[in-house]
C-alpha positions in Angstrom: 142.0 120.4 78.7 140.9 124.1 79.0 137.9 124.6 81.3 135.8 127.7 82.0 136.5 129.7 85.2 133.2 128.5 86.6 133.9 124.8 86.0 131.7 122.6 88.2 134.4 120.0 88.7 136.3 119.7 92.0 139.7 118.4 91.4 142.2 116.6 93.6 145.9 115.5 93.3 148.8 114.6 95.4 151.1 117.7 95.4 154.2 116.0 96.8 156.5 113.6 95.0 155.3 110.0 94.6 156.7 107.2 96.8 157.3 106.8 100.5 157.9 110.0 102.6 157.4 111.6 105.9 154.6 113.8 104.7 152.2 113.8 101.7 150.2 116.9 100.7 146.9 116.5 98.9 145.3 119.4 97.2 141.7 120.0 96.3 140.2 122.9 94.3 136.6 123.6 93.2 133.1 124.5 94.4 132.5 121.3 96.3 135.5 121.8 98.6 133.4 123.2 101.6 131.0 120.2 101.5 133.8 117.7 101.0 135.9 119.2 103.7 133.0 119.2 106.2 132.3 115.5 105.4 135.9 114.4 105.5 137.0 116.4 108.6 133.8 116.6 110.5 133.7 120.4 110.1 134.9 123.0 107.7 138.2 124.4 109.1 138.6 128.2 109.7 140.1 130.0 106.7 143.8 130.1 106.4 144.5 128.5 109.8 146.3 125.1 110.0 144.1 122.7 112.0 144.9 119.3 113.3 142.2 117.0 112.0 141.2 113.4 111.6 140.6 112.3 108.0 137.5 110.2 108.2 136.3 107.3 106.0 132.6 106.6 105.1 132.1 104.8 108.5 133.5 107.7 110.5 136.8 105.9 111.2 140.1 107.7 110.9 142.1 107.0 107.7 144.8 109.3 108.9 145.4 112.4 111.0 147.2 115.6 109.9 146.9 119.2 109.2 144.0 120.8 107.1 144.2 124.2 105.6 141.2 125.8 104.0 141.5 128.8 101.5 138.1 130.2 100.5 137.6 131.8 97.1 138.8 134.0 95.7 141.8 134.4 98.1 143.5 131.1 97.0 146.1 130.0 94.5 143.4 128.9 91.9 140.9 131.6 92.8 138.5 128.8 93.8 137.8 127.2 97.2 141.0 125.2 98.0 141.7 122.6 100.7 145.2 121.2 101.5 145.6 118.0 103.5 149.0 117.3 105.1 149.1 113.8 106.2 151.6 110.9 106.5 153.5 109.9 103.4 152.9 106.2 103.2 151.6 105.2 99.7 148.8 103.1 101.1 147.6 105.9 103.3 147.7 108.4 100.5 145.9 106.0 98.2 143.1 105.3 100.8 142.6 109.1 101.3 142.5 109.7 97.5 139.9 107.0 97.1 137.8 108.6 99.8 138.0 111.9 98.2 137.0 110.5 94.8 133.9 108.9 96.3 133.0 112.3 97.8 132.8 113.9 94.4 136.3 114.8 93.4 138.0 113.8 90.1 141.7 113.5 89.6 143.4 116.6 88.3 145.2 116.7 85.0 148.8 118.0 84.7 148.9 121.7 85.4 145.2 122.0 86.0 145.6 123.9 89.3 147.8 126.5 87.6 145.4 126.5 84.6 142.5 127.4 86.8 144.7 130.1 88.5 145.2 131.6 85.0 141.6 131.2 84.0 140.5 133.0 87.2 143.0 135.9 86.7 145.3 134.9 89.5 148.4 134.8 87.3 149.2 135.1 83.6 150.7 132.5 81.3 154.3 133.9 81.7 154.0 133.6 85.5 152.6 130.1 85.2 155.5 129.0 83.0 157.9 130.5 85.5 156.4 128.3 88.2 157.3 125.2 86.1 160.7 126.7 85.4 161.3 127.2 89.2 160.5 123.5 89.8 162.8 122.4 87.0 165.6 124.8 87.8 169.0 123.1 87.6 171.1 126.0 89.1 170.7 128.7 91.7 170.8 131.4 89.0 168.0 129.7 87.0 165.9 129.5 90.2 166.4 133.2 91.0 165.4 134.1 87.4 162.3 131.9 87.7 161.3 133.5 91.0 161.6 137.0 89.5 159.3 136.0 86.6 156.9 134.1 88.8 156.5 137.2 91.0 155.5 139.2 87.9 158.6 141.1 86.9 158.8 139.7 83.4 155.1 140.2 82.8 155.3 143.7 84.3 158.0 144.8 81.8 156.0 143.3 78.9 152.9 145.3 80.1 155.0 148.4 80.3 155.9 147.9 76.7 152.2 147.4 76.0 151.4 150.8 77.7 154.1 152.6 75.7 152.7 151.2 72.4 149.2 152.3 73.5 150.6 155.9 74.0 152.2 155.7 70.6 149.0 154.6 69.0 147.0 157.4 70.7 149.6 159.9 69.6 149.6 158.9 65.9 145.8 158.3 65.8 145.4 161.9 66.8 147.1 162.8 63.5 144.5 160.6 61.7 141.6 162.3 63.5 142.9 165.8 63.2 144.6 166.0 59.8 144.1 169.7 59.4 146.0 170.6 62.6 149.3 172.4 62.1 151.2 170.1 64.4 153.9 168.2 62.4 153.7 164.7 64.1 156.6 163.4 62.2 159.0 166.0 63.3 157.7 166.4 66.8 160.4 165.4 69.4 157.8 163.6 71.5 157.2 160.9 68.8 160.9 160.2 68.5 161.4 160.1 72.2 158.5 157.6 72.6 160.0 155.4 69.9 163.4 155.5 71.6 161.9 154.5 74.9 160.1 151.6 73.2 163.2 150.3 71.5 165.2 150.7 74.7 162.5 148.6 76.5 162.7 145.9 73.8 166.5 145.8 74.1 166.5 145.5 77.9 163.8 142.9 78.3 165.2 140.8 75.4 168.6 140.8 77.0 167.2 139.7 80.3 165.0 137.1 78.7 167.8 135.7 76.6 169.9 135.2 79.7 167.0 133.4 81.3 166.4 131.2 78.3 170.1 130.2 78.4 169.8 129.3 82.1 166.7 127.3 81.4 167.5 125.5 78.1 171.3 125.6 78.0 173.6 125.6 75.0 173.7 122.6 72.7 177.3 122.2 71.6 178.3 119.5 69.1 181.9 118.4 68.8 182.6 117.3 65.3 185.5 116.8 62.9 187.5 114.1 61.1 188.5 110.9 62.8 191.4 111.2 65.3 191.1 115.0 65.6 190.7 114.7 69.4 187.0 115.1 69.7 186.6 112.6 72.6 189.7 114.0 74.3 188.2 117.5 74.2 184.9 116.1 75.6 186.7 114.5 78.5 188.7 117.7 79.3 185.6 119.9 79.2 183.6 117.5 81.4 186.5 116.7 83.7 186.1 112.9 83.5 186.8 110.1 81.2 183.3 109.8 79.8 184.5 108.9 76.2 186.8 106.2 75.1 190.1 107.6 73.6 192.4 105.5 71.4 194.8 106.1 68.6 192.6 104.1 66.2 190.4 106.2 63.9 186.6 105.6 64.2 186.7 104.8 68.0 183.5 106.8 68.6 180.7 105.3 66.6 177.7 106.6 68.4 176.5 109.9 69.8 177.7 110.6 73.4 175.9 113.2 75.5 177.0 114.9 78.6 175.6 117.7 80.7 177.8 120.3 82.5 177.8 123.9 83.6 180.1 126.8 82.7 179.7 129.3 85.6 176.1 128.5 85.8 175.5 128.2 82.0 174.1 124.8 81.2 176.0 123.1 78.5 174.8 120.1 76.6 177.9 118.5 75.0 177.5 116.0 72.2 180.5 113.9 71.0 180.1 112.5 67.6 181.6 110.0 65.2 184.4 111.2 62.9 183.1 112.5 59.6 184.3 110.4 56.7 183.1 108.2 53.9 183.9 104.6 52.8 183.4 103.1 56.3 181.6 100.0 57.5 177.8 100.0 58.1 178.1 100.6 61.8 180.4 103.6 61.5 178.3 104.9 58.6 175.3 105.0 60.9 177.4 106.9 63.5 178.3 109.5 60.8 174.6 109.9 59.9 173.7 110.5 63.5 176.6 112.9 63.8 175.3 115.0 60.9 171.8 114.9 62.4 173.2 116.3 65.7 175.2 119.0 63.9 172.0 120.2 62.1 170.3 120.8 65.5 173.2 122.3 67.3 173.4 125.8 68.8 177.1 125.7 68.1 179.5 123.3 66.4 183.1 123.0 67.6 184.8 121.6 64.4 188.1 120.0 65.5 191.1 120.0 63.2 194.5 118.4 64.0 196.8 121.4 64.2 199.6 119.3 62.7 197.7 119.3 59.4 198.0 123.0 59.1 201.6 122.5 57.8 200.3 119.9 55.4 198.1 122.4 53.6 194.8 121.0 55.0 191.8 122.2 53.1 189.5 122.8 56.1 187.3 125.4 54.2 186.2 122.5 52.0 185.3 120.5 55.1 183.2 123.3 56.5 181.3 123.6 53.2 179.7 120.2 54.0 178.2 121.6 57.2 174.8 123.2 57.5 175.0 126.9 56.6 172.8 128.2 59.4 174.6 126.5 62.3 177.3 128.7 64.0 180.7 126.9 63.6 183.9 127.5 65.6 187.2 126.0 64.4 189.2 124.3 67.1 192.8 123.6 66.1 193.7 120.8 68.5 197.1 119.2 69.4 199.1 122.5 69.5 201.4 120.7 72.0 202.7 118.7 69.0 203.3 121.7 66.9 204.8 124.3 69.3 202.0 126.7 68.5 200.7 128.9 71.4 197.2 128.7 72.8 195.2 131.6 71.4 191.8 132.7 70.2 190.9 134.5 67.0 187.3 135.7 67.6 187.2 138.4 64.9 187.6 136.1 61.9 185.0 133.9 60.2 184.7 131.3 61.4 186.2 132.0 64.9 189.3 129.9 65.7 190.6 128.5 69.0 194.0 126.9 69.3 194.3 124.4 72.1 195.5 121.1 73.4 193.0 118.7 74.7 195.8 116.5 76.0 197.6 119.1 78.1 194.6 121.4 78.7 196.4 124.4 77.2 193.8 126.9 75.8 190.8 125.1 77.5 190.0 128.3 79.5 190.0 130.3 76.3 187.4 127.9 74.9 185.3 128.0 78.0 185.3 131.9 78.0 184.7 131.9 74.3 181.6 129.7 74.6 180.1 132.0 77.2 180.9 135.2 75.3 179.5 133.7 72.0 176.0 133.8 73.5 176.4 136.9 75.6 176.3 135.0 78.8 177.3 136.8 82.0 177.6 134.8 85.2 175.8 136.3 88.1 174.2 139.0 86.1 171.4 140.6 88.0 168.0 141.2 86.5 167.9 137.9 84.5 164.3 136.8 83.8 163.1 133.3 83.2 162.0 133.2 79.6 161.3 130.6 76.9 162.0 130.6 73.2 158.4 131.5 72.4 158.8 134.6 74.6 161.9 135.7 72.7 160.2 135.0 69.4 157.2 137.1 70.4 159.5 139.9 71.5 161.4 139.8 68.3 158.2 139.9 66.1 156.8 142.8 68.1 160.0 144.8 67.8 160.3 144.2 64.1 156.7 145.4 63.7 157.4 148.6 65.6 160.5 149.2 63.5 158.6 148.5 60.3 155.9 151.0 61.4 158.5 153.7 62.2 160.3 153.3 58.9 157.0 153.4 57.0 155.8 156.5 58.8 159.0 158.3 58.0 158.9 157.4 54.3 155.1 157.4 53.5 153.3 159.3 56.3 150.9 156.4 56.3 149.4 156.9 59.8 146.8 154.1 59.4 149.5 151.5 58.6 151.6 152.8 61.5 148.7 152.3 63.9 147.9 148.8 62.5 151.5 147.7 62.9 151.5 148.9 66.4 148.3 146.9 67.1 149.9 143.8 65.6 153.0 144.3 67.8 150.7 144.6 70.9 149.1 141.3 69.9 152.5 139.7 69.7 153.4 140.9 73.2 150.0 139.6 74.4 151.0 136.1 73.4 153.6 136.2 76.2 151.1 136.8 79.0 148.3 134.8 77.5 146.1 137.8 76.4 146.2 136.5 72.8 147.1 132.8 73.1 145.5 129.9 71.4 143.9 127.1 73.4 146.2 124.6 71.8 149.2 126.4 73.1 147.7 126.7 76.6 147.0 123.0 76.6 150.6 122.4 75.6 152.0 124.8 78.3 149.9 123.5 81.2 150.1 119.9 80.0 153.8 120.0 80.7 153.4 120.8 84.4 153.6 118.3 87.2 150.2 116.8 88.4 149.1 118.7 91.4 150.6 122.0 90.3 
């Protein structure tokens, strides 16, 4: 999908939602906009002034009447000549106007092509473009605020600040390469350590802000698992606050995967209730168990429920946990404490962490809610959160690891050339975030996920 900044095509798309509405906005971008605007409207509108115009067909008759706004290059969203038409939102009218624009030389825009052209023309970087999509898709006010901050360049600015600090480090160390006979001891100089400390502090700060943003955007995938009749569906209903799952005393009631989306103080939570894990069941329940294990393997956290009554029976829950994937975080939830007289409590310092509660009475539910937020470091209402994606966090992690590797190697081997090379690779990893070093396939994937007309 990628085109050059000087692409000859003039693209058009409806920028408002499909269907019947009061107003529809049609957006054009490209070098033919002035000619098309003059033909469609009778004259080219003055720059950046809303003008009431008739939208004319080939015979000079009005297709519609509305506002026209012209943004000449480069002072536009895409950096090209842009025209926006605000007309009536009837589907027939919109279709007639689109057909007229296509005959005048436009082509239909692909998803995200306006934002792609803005990126290609240097109007925004990839992280800002992704933040635009995140703002549109935001499910909470906190997620929207984080997306706005990233869209306005705060995230990119902090990444660029890290880039500048690494450039200073490279210049500092490369001076040692160029002047090996100088008496200055670069390794013991306080300036080098101070620069490294600032870099690591920058990584820590931006990663924390980005991780909060990623949680707001993607949410936490929590799978409720355990043996039959442990109370999985009851816990699901309690957390959601509605009877979304069937609850009976019969084992194996849940035979399929049940999903429910909710929020914990702004943290999106994707809850998954699963079939009880056991063997020797009929073919339908066996399929449910297979699906349960598949969901467990993809979870961000597994709440493994155990009937608290079985603690007095010498339950071998460690053996049950051995059957779960090793790389998935697991929390033991001892349910039905109302039948045992045990108090609601949480043991967060043991492995795995344990929560004692009653899904029937609700005792201990607040402890579980707080624990889920704390387990991922989520803080409701925390200022400075930035909209980030998993690829951003991965790039930050790789860049920080390269800098730490470089620092360790420098201390042990005095290999200035290797230090400088690791810093260069770290800068390249950071450049993936803003699009400085991003493959065309990734750019296609990013912009292809946008709405048409954005």
